[in-house]
N, CA, C, O and CB atoms as a CASP TS submission, in Angstrom:
PFRMAT TS
TARGET T0000
AUTHOR 0000-0000-0000
METHOD Language model
MODEL 1
PARENT N/A
ATOM      1  N   MET     1     117.493 -30.522 178.384  1.00  0.00           N
ATOM      2  CA  MET     1     117.316 -30.308 179.809  1.00  0.00           C
ATOM      3  C   MET     1     118.397 -29.360 180.298  1.00  0.00           C
ATOM      4  O   MET     1     119.541 -29.429 179.847  1.00  0.00           O
ATOM      5  CB  MET     1     117.358 -31.647 180.587  1.00  0.00           C
ATOM      6  N   ILE     2     118.042 -28.480 181.213  1.00  0.00           N
ATOM      7  CA  ILE     2     118.989 -27.543 181.798  1.00  0.00           C
ATOM      8  C   ILE     2     119.241 -27.932 183.240  1.00  0.00           C
ATOM      9  O   ILE     2     118.303 -28.165 184.002  1.00  0.00           O
ATOM     10  CB  ILE     2     118.471 -26.090 181.703  1.00  0.00           C
ATOM     11  N   HIS     3     120.509 -28.003 183.612  1.00  0.00           N
ATOM     12  CA  HIS     3     120.903 -28.294 184.984  1.00  0.00           C
ATOM     13  C   HIS     3     121.413 -27.008 185.606  1.00  0.00           C
ATOM     14  O   HIS     3     122.216 -26.305 184.992  1.00  0.00           O
ATOM     15  CB  HIS     3     121.985 -29.421 185.044  1.00  0.00           C
ATOM     16  N   PHE     4     120.967 -26.686 186.808  1.00  0.00           N
ATOM     17  CA  PHE     4     121.344 -25.454 187.466  1.00  0.00           C
ATOM     18  C   PHE     4     122.437 -25.691 188.490  1.00  0.00           C
ATOM     19  O   PHE     4     122.381 -26.648 189.262  1.00  0.00           O
ATOM     20  CB  PHE     4     120.140 -24.820 188.125  1.00  0.00           C
ATOM     21  N   THR     5     123.426 -24.822 188.492  1.00  0.00           N
ATOM     22  CA  THR     5     124.455 -24.804 189.513  1.00  0.00           C
ATOM     23  C   THR     5     124.390 -23.445 190.174  1.00  0.00           C
ATOM     24  O   THR     5     124.663 -22.436 189.524  1.00  0.00           O
ATOM     25  CB  THR     5     125.875 -25.093 188.920  1.00  0.00           C
ATOM     26  N   GLU     6     124.037 -23.386 191.446  1.00  0.00           N
ATOM     27  CA  GLU     6     123.875 -22.106 192.131  1.00  0.00           C
ATOM     28  C   GLU     6     125.227 -21.491 192.455  1.00  0.00           C
ATOM     29  O   GLU     6     126.189 -22.191 192.772  1.00  0.00           O
ATOM     30  CB  GLU     6     123.056 -22.281 193.411  1.00  0.00           C
ATOM     31  N   ASN     7     125.279 -20.160 192.367  1.00  0.00           N
ATOM     32  CA  ASN     7     126.478 -19.427 192.734  1.00  0.00           C
ATOM     33  C   ASN     7     126.023 -18.210 193.535  1.00  0.00           C
ATOM     34  O   ASN     7     125.414 -17.300 192.972  1.00  0.00           O
ATOM     35  CB  ASN     7     127.322 -19.012 191.465  1.00  0.00           C
ATOM     36  N   TYR     8     126.306 -18.174 194.836  1.00  0.00           N
ATOM     37  CA  TYR     8     125.819 -17.108 195.709  1.00  0.00           C
ATOM     38  C   TYR     8     126.852 -16.011 195.936  1.00  0.00           C
ATOM     39  O   TYR     8     126.637 -15.158 196.797  1.00  0.00           O
ATOM     40  CB  TYR     8     125.401 -17.685 197.034  1.00  0.00           C
ATOM     41  N   ASN     9     127.949 -15.995 195.212  1.00  0.00           N
ATOM     42  CA  ASN     9     129.026 -15.036 195.473  1.00  0.00           C
ATOM     43  C   ASN     9     128.645 -13.596 195.150  1.00  0.00           C
ATOM     44  O   ASN     9     129.095 -12.683 195.843  1.00  0.00           O
ATOM     45  CB  ASN     9     130.244 -15.415 194.681  1.00  0.00           C
ATOM     46  N   LYS    10     127.843 -13.363 194.135  1.00  0.00           N
ATOM     47  CA  LYS    10     127.527 -12.016 193.703  1.00  0.00           C
ATOM     48  C   LYS    10     126.019 -11.852 193.559  1.00  0.00           C
ATOM     49  O   LYS    10     125.348 -12.677 192.939  1.00  0.00           O
ATOM     50  CB  LYS    10     128.234 -11.693 192.382  1.00  0.00           C
ATOM     51  N   LYS    11     125.496 -10.768 194.144  1.00  0.00           N
ATOM     52  CA  LYS    11     124.070 -10.463 194.037  1.00  0.00           C
ATOM     53  C   LYS    11     123.930  -8.994 193.687  1.00  0.00           C
ATOM     54  O   LYS    11     124.778  -8.180 194.051  1.00  0.00           O
ATOM     55  CB  LYS    11     123.307 -10.802 195.360  1.00  0.00           C
ATOM     56  N   ILE    12     122.855  -8.651 192.976  1.00  0.00           N
ATOM     57  CA  ILE    12     122.550  -7.257 192.679  1.00  0.00           C
ATOM     58  C   ILE    12     121.094  -7.008 193.039  1.00  0.00           C
ATOM     59  O   ILE    12     120.302  -7.942 193.162  1.00  0.00           O
ATOM     60  CB  ILE    12     122.827  -6.916 191.179  1.00  0.00           C
ATOM     61  N   PHE    13     120.753  -5.738 193.207  1.00  0.00           N
ATOM     62  CA  PHE    13     119.377  -5.359 193.479  1.00  0.00           C
ATOM     63  C   PHE    13     118.852  -4.602 192.279  1.00  0.00           C
ATOM     64  O   PHE    13     119.518  -3.708 191.758  1.00  0.00           O
ATOM     65  CB  PHE    13     119.264  -4.507 194.774  1.00  0.00           C
ATOM     66  N   THR    14     117.655  -4.961 191.839  1.00  0.00           N
ATOM     67  CA  THR    14     116.931  -4.212 190.840  1.00  0.00           C
ATOM     68  C   THR    14     115.615  -3.803 191.476  1.00  0.00           C
ATOM     69  O   THR    14     115.274  -4.324 192.538  1.00  0.00           O
ATOM     70  CB  THR    14     116.716  -5.044 189.526  1.00  0.00           C
ATOM     71  N   THR    15     114.879  -2.913 190.888  1.00  0.00           N
ATOM     72  CA  THR    15     113.657  -2.432 191.502  1.00  0.00           C
ATOM     73  C   THR    15     112.766  -3.596 191.919  1.00  0.00           C
ATOM     74  O   THR    15     112.208  -4.292 191.071  1.00  0.00           O
ATOM     75  CB  THR    15     112.911  -1.507 190.546  1.00  0.00           C
ATOM     76  N   GLY    16     112.636  -3.803 193.212  1.00  0.00           N
ATOM     77  CA  GLY    16     111.727  -4.800 193.753  1.00  0.00           C
ATOM     78  C   GLY    16     112.252  -6.211 193.877  1.00  0.00           C
ATOM     79  O   GLY    16     111.509  -7.099 194.295  1.00  0.00           O
ATOM     80  N   ALA    17     113.524  -6.458 193.527  1.00  0.00           N
ATOM     81  CA  ALA    17     114.007  -7.836 193.605  1.00  0.00           C
ATOM     82  C   ALA    17     115.524  -7.901 193.733  1.00  0.00           C
ATOM     83  O   ALA    17     116.245  -7.047 193.217  1.00  0.00           O
ATOM     84  CB  ALA    17     113.561  -8.615 192.381  1.00  0.00           C
ATOM     85  N   PHE    18     115.985  -8.913 194.420  1.00  0.00           N
ATOM     86  CA  PHE    18     117.407  -9.237 194.446  1.00  0.00           C
ATOM     87  C   PHE    18     117.664 -10.294 193.376  1.00  0.00           C
ATOM     88  O   PHE    18     116.896 -11.247 193.240  1.00  0.00           O
ATOM     89  CB  PHE    18     117.857  -9.740 195.865  1.00  0.00           C
ATOM     90  N   LEU    19     118.734 -10.125 192.628  1.00  0.00           N
ATOM     91  CA  LEU    19     119.102 -11.067 191.577  1.00  0.00           C
ATOM     92  C   LEU    19     120.422 -11.724 191.930  1.00  0.00           C
ATOM     93  O   LEU    19     121.282 -11.121 192.572  1.00  0.00           O
ATOM     94  CB  LEU    19     119.195 -10.364 190.204  1.00  0.00           C
ATOM     95  N   GLN    20     120.568 -12.962 191.505  1.00  0.00           N
ATOM     96  CA  GLN    20     121.845 -13.650 191.678  1.00  0.00           C
ATOM     97  C   GLN    20     122.161 -14.380 190.379  1.00  0.00           C
ATOM     98  O   GLN    20     121.254 -14.841 189.686  1.00  0.00           O
ATOM     99  CB  GLN    20     121.804 -14.645 192.895  1.00  0.00           C
ATOM    100  N   PRO    21     123.442 -14.486 190.047  1.00  0.00           N
ATOM    101  CA  PRO    21     123.811 -15.223 188.850  1.00  0.00           C
ATOM    102  C   PRO    21     123.781 -16.721 189.123  1.00  0.00           C
ATOM    103  O   PRO    21     124.154 -17.173 190.206  1.00  0.00           O
ATOM    104  CB  PRO    21     125.198 -14.794 188.357  1.00  0.00           C
ATOM    105  N   ILE    22     123.341 -17.473 188.148  1.00  0.00           N
ATOM    106  CA  ILE    22     123.444 -18.931 188.230  1.00  0.00           C
ATOM    107  C   ILE    22     124.037 -19.450 186.932  1.00  0.00           C
ATOM    108  O   ILE    22     123.807 -18.892 185.859  1.00  0.00           O
ATOM    109  CB  ILE    22     122.056 -19.585 188.507  1.00  0.00           C
ATOM    110  N   GLN    23     124.783 -20.498 187.045  1.00  0.00           N
ATOM    111  CA  GLN    23     125.375 -21.144 185.885  1.00  0.00           C
ATOM    112  C   GLN    23     124.454 -22.284 185.462  1.00  0.00           C
ATOM    113  O   GLN    23     124.009 -23.078 186.292  1.00  0.00           O
ATOM    114  CB  GLN    23     126.821 -21.664 186.194  1.00  0.00           C
ATOM    115  N   VAL    24     124.175 -22.355 184.170  1.00  0.00           N
ATOM    116  CA  VAL    24     123.309 -23.409 183.656  1.00  0.00           C
ATOM    117  C   VAL    24     124.019 -24.154 182.543  1.00  0.00           C
ATOM    118  O   VAL    24     124.911 -23.620 181.883  1.00  0.00           O
ATOM    119  CB  VAL    24     121.972 -22.831 183.152  1.00  0.00           C
ATOM    120  N   LYS    25     123.616 -25.375 182.350  1.00  0.00           N
ATOM    121  CA  LYS    25     124.115 -26.196 181.246  1.00  0.00           C
ATOM    122  C   LYS    25     122.949 -26.507 180.330  1.00  0.00           C
ATOM    123  O   LYS    25     121.862 -26.858 180.789  1.00  0.00           O
ATOM    124  CB  LYS    25     124.792 -27.510 181.761  1.00  0.00           C
ATOM    125  N   ASP    26     123.181 -26.377 179.034  1.00  0.00           N
ATOM    126  CA  ASP    26     122.133 -26.769 178.094  1.00  0.00           C
ATOM    127  C   ASP    26     122.259 -28.257 177.791  1.00  0.00           C
ATOM    128  O   ASP    26     123.126 -28.931 178.347  1.00  0.00           O
ATOM    129  CB  ASP    26     122.215 -25.933 176.786  1.00  0.00           C
ATOM    130  N   ALA    27     121.415 -28.765 176.926  1.00  0.00           N
ATOM    131  CA  ALA    27     121.382 -30.197 176.601  1.00  0.00           C
ATOM    132  C   ALA    27     122.690 -30.677 175.984  1.00  0.00           C
ATOM    133  O   ALA    27     122.995 -31.869 176.034  1.00  0.00           O
ATOM    134  CB  ALA    27     120.233 -30.491 175.650  1.00  0.00           C
ATOM    135  N   ASN    28     123.467 -29.765 175.403  1.00  0.00           N
ATOM    136  CA  ASN    28     124.744 -30.132 174.784  1.00  0.00           C
ATOM    137  C   ASN    28     125.923 -30.007 175.744  1.00  0.00           C
ATOM    138  O   ASN    28     127.069 -30.235 175.356  1.00  0.00           O
ATOM    139  CB  ASN    28     124.993 -29.269 173.568  1.00  0.00           C
ATOM    140  N   GLY    29     125.643 -29.645 177.000  1.00  0.00           N
ATOM    141  CA  GLY    29     126.699 -29.530 177.986  1.00  0.00           C
ATOM    142  C   GLY    29     127.411 -28.188 177.991  1.00  0.00           C
ATOM    143  O   GLY    29     128.418 -28.036 178.682  1.00  0.00           O
ATOM    144  N   ASN    30     126.914 -27.198 177.231  1.00  0.00           N
ATOM    145  CA  ASN    30     127.520 -25.869 177.202  1.00  0.00           C
ATOM    146  C   ASN    30     127.120 -25.095 178.449  1.00  0.00           C
ATOM    147  O   ASN    30     125.951 -25.094 178.837  1.00  0.00           O
ATOM    148  CB  ASN    30     127.103 -25.098 175.927  1.00  0.00           C
ATOM    149  N   ASP    31     128.099 -24.431 179.082  1.00  0.00           N
ATOM    150  CA  ASP    31     127.847 -23.619 180.263  1.00  0.00           C
ATOM    151  C   ASP    31     127.571 -22.177 179.856  1.00  0.00           C
ATOM    152  O   ASP    31     128.177 -21.666 178.915  1.00  0.00           O
ATOM    153  CB  ASP    31     129.037 -23.688 181.234  1.00  0.00           C
ATOM    154  N   PHE    32     126.663 -21.527 180.562  1.00  0.00           N
ATOM    155  CA  PHE    32     126.466 -20.092 180.431  1.00  0.00           C
ATOM    156  C   PHE    32     125.834 -19.579 181.706  1.00  0.00           C
ATOM    157  O   PHE    32     125.363 -20.362 182.531  1.00  0.00           O
ATOM    158  CB  PHE    32     125.591 -19.750 179.198  1.00  0.00           C
ATOM    159  N   TRP    33     125.823 -18.242 181.874  1.00  0.00           N
ATOM    160  CA  TRP    33     125.340 -17.606 183.095  1.00  0.00           C
ATOM    161  C   TRP    33     124.098 -16.790 182.806  1.00  0.00           C
ATOM    162  O   TRP    33     123.989 -16.154 181.758  1.00  0.00           O
ATOM    163  CB  TRP    33     126.424 -16.720 183.714  1.00  0.00           C
ATOM    164  N   ILE    34     123.148 -16.814 183.757  1.00  0.00           N
ATOM    165  CA  ILE    34     121.940 -16.001 183.650  1.00  0.00           C
ATOM    166  C   ILE    34     121.647 -15.398 185.031  1.00  0.00           C
ATOM    167  O   ILE    34     122.089 -15.920 186.054  1.00  0.00           O
ATOM    168  CB  ILE    34     120.721 -16.854 183.128  1.00  0.00           C
ATOM    169  N   TRP    35     120.898 -14.295 185.038  1.00  0.00           N
ATOM    170  CA  TRP    35     120.410 -13.727 186.289  1.00  0.00           C
ATOM    171  C   TRP    35     119.081 -14.374 186.628  1.00  0.00           C
ATOM    172  O   TRP    35     118.258 -14.621 185.747  1.00  0.00           O
ATOM    173  CB  TRP    35     120.268 -12.182 186.193  1.00  0.00           C
ATOM    174  N   THR    36     118.876 -14.646 187.900  1.00  0.00           N
ATOM    175  CA  THR    36     117.612 -15.181 188.369  1.00  0.00           C
ATOM    176  C   THR    36     117.196 -14.436 189.643  1.00  0.00           C
ATOM    177  O   THR    36     118.048 -13.995 190.415  1.00  0.00           O
ATOM    178  CB  THR    36     117.719 -16.713 188.624  1.00  0.00           C
ATOM    179  N   VAL    37     115.907 -14.302 189.853  1.00  0.00           N
ATOM    180  CA  VAL    37     115.427 -13.623 191.056  1.00  0.00           C
ATOM    181  C   VAL    37     115.676 -14.511 192.264  1.00  0.00           C
ATOM    182  O   VAL    37     115.282 -15.677 192.293  1.00  0.00           O
ATOM    183  CB  VAL    37     113.918 -13.269 190.937  1.00  0.00           C
ATOM    184  N   GLU    38     116.331 -13.940 193.248  1.00  0.00           N
ATOM    185  CA  GLU    38     116.575 -14.667 194.484  1.00  0.00           C
ATOM    186  C   GLU    38     115.485 -14.350 195.505  1.00  0.00           C
ATOM    187  O   GLU    38     115.071 -15.220 196.272  1.00  0.00           O
ATOM    188  CB  GLU    38     117.965 -14.319 195.051  1.00  0.00           C
ATOM    189  N   ARG    39     115.018 -13.085 195.510  1.00  0.00           N
ATOM    190  CA  ARG    39     114.032 -12.669 196.505  1.00  0.00           C
ATOM    191  C   ARG    39     113.314 -11.422 196.008  1.00  0.00           C
ATOM    192  O   ARG    39     113.938 -10.532 195.429  1.00  0.00           O
ATOM    193  CB  ARG    39     114.704 -12.406 197.881  1.00  0.00           C
ATOM    194  N   PHE    40     111.994 -11.355 196.235  1.00  0.00           N
ATOM    195  CA  PHE    40     111.197 -10.183 195.893  1.00  0.00           C
ATOM    196  C   PHE    40     111.153  -9.240 197.087  1.00  0.00           C
ATOM    197  O   PHE    40     111.066  -9.693 198.229  1.00  0.00           O
ATOM    198  CB  PHE    40     109.764 -10.590 195.459  1.00  0.00           C
ATOM    199  N   GLU    41     111.212  -7.922 196.836  1.00  0.00           N
ATOM    200  CA  GLU    41     111.202  -6.931 197.898  1.00  0.00           C
ATOM    201  C   GLU    41     110.024  -5.976 197.813  1.00  0.00           C
ATOM    202  O   GLU    41     109.748  -5.280 198.790  1.00  0.00           O
ATOM    203  CB  GLU    41     112.472  -6.156 197.872  1.00  0.00           C
ATOM    204  N   ASP    42     109.335  -5.909 196.720  1.00  0.00           N
ATOM    205  CA  ASP    42     108.305  -4.897 196.522  1.00  0.00           C
ATOM    206  C   ASP    42     107.123  -5.542 195.814  1.00  0.00           C
ATOM    207  O   ASP    42     107.127  -6.745 195.552  1.00  0.00           O
ATOM    208  CB  ASP    42     108.852  -3.684 195.708  1.00  0.00           C
ATOM    209  N   SER    43     106.130  -4.752 195.511  1.00  0.00           N
ATOM    210  CA  SER    43     104.937  -5.263 194.843  1.00  0.00           C
ATOM    211  C   SER    43     105.267  -5.840 193.472  1.00  0.00           C
ATOM    212  O   SER    43     106.121  -5.323 192.751  1.00  0.00           O
ATOM    213  CB  SER    43     103.897  -4.159 194.704  1.00  0.00           C
ATOM    214  N   SER    44     104.583  -6.906 193.135  1.00  0.00           N
ATOM    215  CA  SER    44     104.670  -7.515 191.807  1.00  0.00           C
ATOM    216  C   SER    44     103.276  -7.452 191.195  1.00  0.00           C
ATOM    217  O   SER    44     102.281  -7.330 191.909  1.00  0.00           O
ATOM    218  CB  SER    44     105.208  -9.003 191.875  1.00  0.00           C
ATOM    219  N   PHE    45     103.211  -7.535 189.880  1.00  0.00           N
ATOM    220  CA  PHE    45     101.927  -7.459 189.189  1.00  0.00           C
ATOM    221  C   PHE    45     101.844  -8.549 188.127  1.00  0.00           C
ATOM    222  O   PHE    45     102.838  -8.881 187.481  1.00  0.00           O
ATOM    223  CB  PHE    45     101.729  -6.066 188.553  1.00  0.00           C
ATOM    224  N   TYR    46     100.647  -9.098 187.955  1.00  0.00           N
ATOM    225  CA  TYR    46     100.371 -10.123 186.943  1.00  0.00           C
ATOM    226  C   TYR    46      99.015  -9.791 186.347  1.00  0.00           C
ATOM    227  O   TYR    46      98.029  -9.689 187.076  1.00  0.00           O
ATOM    228  CB  TYR    46     100.396 -11.588 187.552  1.00  0.00           C
ATOM    229  N   ASN    47      98.951  -9.622 185.039  1.00  0.00           N
ATOM    230  CA  ASN    47      97.712  -9.239 184.347  1.00  0.00           C
ATOM    231  C   ASN    47      97.099  -7.972 184.948  1.00  0.00           C
ATOM    232  O   ASN    47      95.878  -7.862 185.059  1.00  0.00           O
ATOM    233  CB  ASN    47      96.695 -10.386 184.407  1.00  0.00           C
ATOM    234  N   GLY    48      97.952  -7.016 185.336  1.00  0.00           N
ATOM    235  CA  GLY    48      97.477  -5.739 185.848  1.00  0.00           C
ATOM    236  C   GLY    48      97.043  -5.731 187.298  1.00  0.00           C
ATOM    237  O   GLY    48      96.677  -4.678 187.819  1.00  0.00           O
ATOM    238  N   GLN    49      97.074  -6.865 187.960  1.00  0.00           N
ATOM    239  CA  GLN    49      96.648  -6.963 189.364  1.00  0.00           C
ATOM    240  C   GLN    49      97.872  -7.140 190.268  1.00  0.00           C
ATOM    241  O   GLN    49      98.846  -7.795 189.895  1.00  0.00           O
ATOM    242  CB  GLN    49      95.651  -8.148 189.559  1.00  0.00           C
ATOM    243  N   GLU    50      97.802  -6.537 191.477  1.00  0.00           N
ATOM    244  CA  GLU    50      98.892  -6.762 192.423  1.00  0.00           C
ATOM    245  C   GLU    50      98.954  -8.246 192.745  1.00  0.00           C
ATOM    246  O   GLU    50      97.926  -8.908 192.885  1.00  0.00           O
ATOM    247  CB  GLU    50      98.703  -5.917 193.721  1.00  0.00           C
ATOM    248  N   TYR    51     100.142  -8.744 192.858  1.00  0.00           N
ATOM    249  CA  TYR    51     100.383 -10.175 192.876  1.00  0.00           C
ATOM    250  C   TYR    51     101.566 -10.445 193.788  1.00  0.00           C
ATOM    251  O   TYR    51     102.590  -9.770 193.683  1.00  0.00           O
ATOM    252  CB  TYR    51     100.638 -10.725 191.445  1.00  0.00           C
ATOM    253  N   ASN    52     101.448 -11.405 194.668  1.00  0.00           N
ATOM    254  CA  ASN    52     102.543 -11.793 195.546  1.00  0.00           C
ATOM    255  C   ASN    52     102.947 -13.225 195.209  1.00  0.00           C
ATOM    256  O   ASN    52     102.354 -14.174 195.722  1.00  0.00           O
ATOM    257  CB  ASN    52     102.137 -11.660 197.051  1.00  0.00           C
ATOM    258  N   PRO    53     103.947 -13.386 194.353  1.00  0.00           N
ATOM    259  CA  PRO    53     104.303 -14.724 193.889  1.00  0.00           C
ATOM    260  C   PRO    53     105.086 -15.525 194.927  1.00  0.00           C
ATOM    261  O   PRO    53     105.783 -14.959 195.769  1.00  0.00           O
ATOM    262  CB  PRO    53     105.106 -14.625 192.620  1.00  0.00           C
ATOM    263  N   VAL    54     104.964 -16.823 194.854  1.00  0.00           N
ATOM    264  CA  VAL    54     105.843 -17.686 195.632  1.00  0.00           C
ATOM    265  C   VAL    54     107.220 -17.622 194.969  1.00  0.00           C
ATOM    266  O   VAL    54     107.320 -17.297 193.786  1.00  0.00           O
ATOM    267  CB  VAL    54     105.292 -19.174 195.708  1.00  0.00           C
ATOM    268  N   GLU    55     108.262 -17.925 195.707  1.00  0.00           N
ATOM    269  CA  GLU    55     109.614 -17.790 195.162  1.00  0.00           C
ATOM    270  C   GLU    55     110.177 -19.090 194.617  1.00  0.00           C
ATOM    271  O   GLU    55     111.155 -19.079 193.869  1.00  0.00           O
ATOM    272  CB  GLU    55     110.533 -17.260 196.215  1.00  0.00           C
ATOM    273  N   ILE    56     109.571 -20.207 194.984  1.00  0.00           N
ATOM    274  CA  ILE    56     110.039 -21.502 194.484  1.00  0.00           C
ATOM    275  C   ILE    56     108.844 -22.453 194.463  1.00  0.00           C
ATOM    276  O   ILE    56     107.998 -22.416 195.356  1.00  0.00           O
ATOM    277  CB  ILE    56     111.211 -22.077 195.371  1.00  0.00           C
ATOM    278  N   ALA    57     108.780 -23.290 193.453  1.00  0.00           N
ATOM    279  CA  ALA    57     107.666 -24.240 193.332  1.00  0.00           C
ATOM    280  C   ALA    57     108.103 -25.437 192.499  1.00  0.00           C
ATOM    281  O   ALA    57     109.103 -25.382 191.783  1.00  0.00           O
ATOM    282  CB  ALA    57     106.421 -23.559 192.693  1.00  0.00           C
ATOM    283  N   ARG    58     107.345 -26.510 192.601  1.00  0.00           N
ATOM    284  CA  ARG    58     107.647 -27.729 191.846  1.00  0.00           C
ATOM    285  C   ARG    58     107.051 -27.729 190.439  1.00  0.00           C
ATOM    286  O   ARG    58     107.422 -28.555 189.606  1.00  0.00           O
ATOM    287  CB  ARG    58     107.142 -28.933 192.600  1.00  0.00           C
ATOM    288  N   SER    59     106.117 -26.792 190.171  1.00  0.00           N
ATOM    289  CA  SER    59     105.520 -26.740 188.835  1.00  0.00           C
ATOM    290  C   SER    59     105.266 -25.288 188.453  1.00  0.00           C
ATOM    291  O   SER    59     105.245 -24.411 189.316  1.00  0.00           O
ATOM    292  CB  SER    59     104.198 -27.561 188.780  1.00  0.00           C
ATOM    293  N   LEU    60     105.075 -25.034 187.165  1.00  0.00           N
ATOM    294  CA  LEU    60     104.758 -23.692 186.702  1.00  0.00           C
ATOM    295  C   LEU    60     103.435 -23.222 187.294  1.00  0.00           C
ATOM    296  O   LEU    60     103.326 -22.070 187.714  1.00  0.00           O
ATOM    297  CB  LEU    60     104.703 -23.650 185.171  1.00  0.00           C
ATOM    298  N   ASP    61     102.439 -24.085 187.334  1.00  0.00           N
ATOM    299  CA  ASP    61     101.143 -23.715 187.921  1.00  0.00           C
ATOM    300  C   ASP    61     101.305 -23.288 189.379  1.00  0.00           C
ATOM    301  O   ASP    61     100.717 -22.291 189.798  1.00  0.00           O
ATOM    302  CB  ASP    61     100.153 -24.891 187.823  1.00  0.00           C
ATOM    303  N   ASP    62     102.087 -24.025 190.144  1.00  0.00           N
ATOM    304  CA  ASP    62     102.308 -23.674 191.548  1.00  0.00           C
ATOM    305  C   ASP    62     103.101 -22.377 191.678  1.00  0.00           C
ATOM    306  O   ASP    62     102.889 -21.621 192.626  1.00  0.00           O
ATOM    307  CB  ASP    62     103.039 -24.808 192.270  1.00  0.00           C
ATOM    308  N   LEU    63     104.012 -22.107 190.741  1.00  0.00           N
ATOM    309  CA  LEU    63     104.803 -20.890 190.773  1.00  0.00           C
ATOM    310  C   LEU    63     103.924 -19.661 190.546  1.00  0.00           C
ATOM    311  O   LEU    63     104.247 -18.578 191.034  1.00  0.00           O
ATOM    312  CB  LEU    63     105.913 -20.951 189.724  1.00  0.00           C
ATOM    313  N   LEU    64     102.835 -19.809 189.823  1.00  0.00           N
ATOM    314  CA  LEU    64     101.952 -18.696 189.507  1.00  0.00           C
ATOM    315  C   LEU    64     100.863 -18.470 190.555  1.00  0.00           C
ATOM    316  O   LEU    64     100.010 -17.603 190.362  1.00  0.00           O
ATOM    317  CB  LEU    64     101.318 -18.926 188.173  1.00  0.00           C
ATOM    318  N   ILE    65     100.866 -19.215 191.646  1.00  0.00           N
ATOM    319  CA  ILE    65      99.870 -19.024 192.712  1.00  0.00           C
ATOM    320  C   ILE    65     100.076 -17.650 193.327  1.00  0.00           C
ATOM    321  O   ILE    65     101.196 -17.276 193.677  1.00  0.00           O
ATOM    322  CB  ILE    65      99.977 -20.143 193.806  1.00  0.00           C
ATOM    323  N   ASN    66      98.986 -16.903 193.455  1.00  0.00           N
ATOM    324  CA  ASN    66      99.022 -15.577 194.069  1.00  0.00           C
ATOM    325  C   ASN    66      98.767 -15.741 195.555  1.00  0.00           C
ATOM    326  O   ASN    66      97.668 -16.123 195.957  1.00  0.00           O
ATOM    327  CB  ASN    66      97.973 -14.612 193.421  1.00  0.00           C
ATOM    328  N   THR    67      99.762 -15.459 196.373  1.00  0.00           N
ATOM    329  CA  THR    67      99.592 -15.631 197.812  1.00  0.00           C
ATOM    330  C   THR    67      98.816 -14.480 198.448  1.00  0.00           C
ATOM    331  O   THR    67      98.566 -14.514 199.653  1.00  0.00           O
ATOM    332  CB  THR    67     100.943 -15.764 198.477  1.00  0.00           C
ATOM    333  N   ASN    68      98.422 -13.451 197.668  1.00  0.00           N
ATOM    334  CA  ASN    68      97.570 -12.365 198.189  1.00  0.00           C
ATOM    335  C   ASN    68      96.122 -12.783 198.294  1.00  0.00           C
ATOM    336  O   ASN    68      95.366 -12.169 199.047  1.00  0.00           O
ATOM    337  CB  ASN    68      97.675 -11.135 197.303  1.00  0.00           C
ATOM    338  N   ILE    69      95.706 -13.809 197.566  1.00  0.00           N
ATOM    339  CA  ILE    69      94.299 -14.239 197.568  1.00  0.00           C
ATOM    340  C   ILE    69      94.003 -14.943 198.882  1.00  0.00           C
ATOM    341  O   ILE    69      94.721 -15.848 199.306  1.00  0.00           O
ATOM    342  CB  ILE    69      93.988 -15.180 196.355  1.00  0.00           C
ATOM    343  N   GLU    70      92.930 -14.500 199.509  1.00  0.00           N
ATOM    344  CA  GLU    70      92.575 -15.107 200.811  1.00  0.00           C
ATOM    345  C   GLU    70      91.438 -16.072 200.648  1.00  0.00           C
ATOM    346  O   GLU    70      91.000 -16.679 201.624  1.00  0.00           O
ATOM    347  CB  GLU    70      92.199 -14.036 201.841  1.00  0.00           C
TER
END
């Protein structure tokens, strides 16, 4: 299991998204840092189609919901 500790001190921008570093712990208690998307700014694509993803969800299925579909 991975436990997340948020760190908002430093953010970077990449094409279409803001990234922030977060510290995570693995099952053995080892700490390491990864970049995670904090916010989307531009078009996203999934399977070749324009896609507007949700930014946070309780499940993988919910995270993949396309909010462009009416």
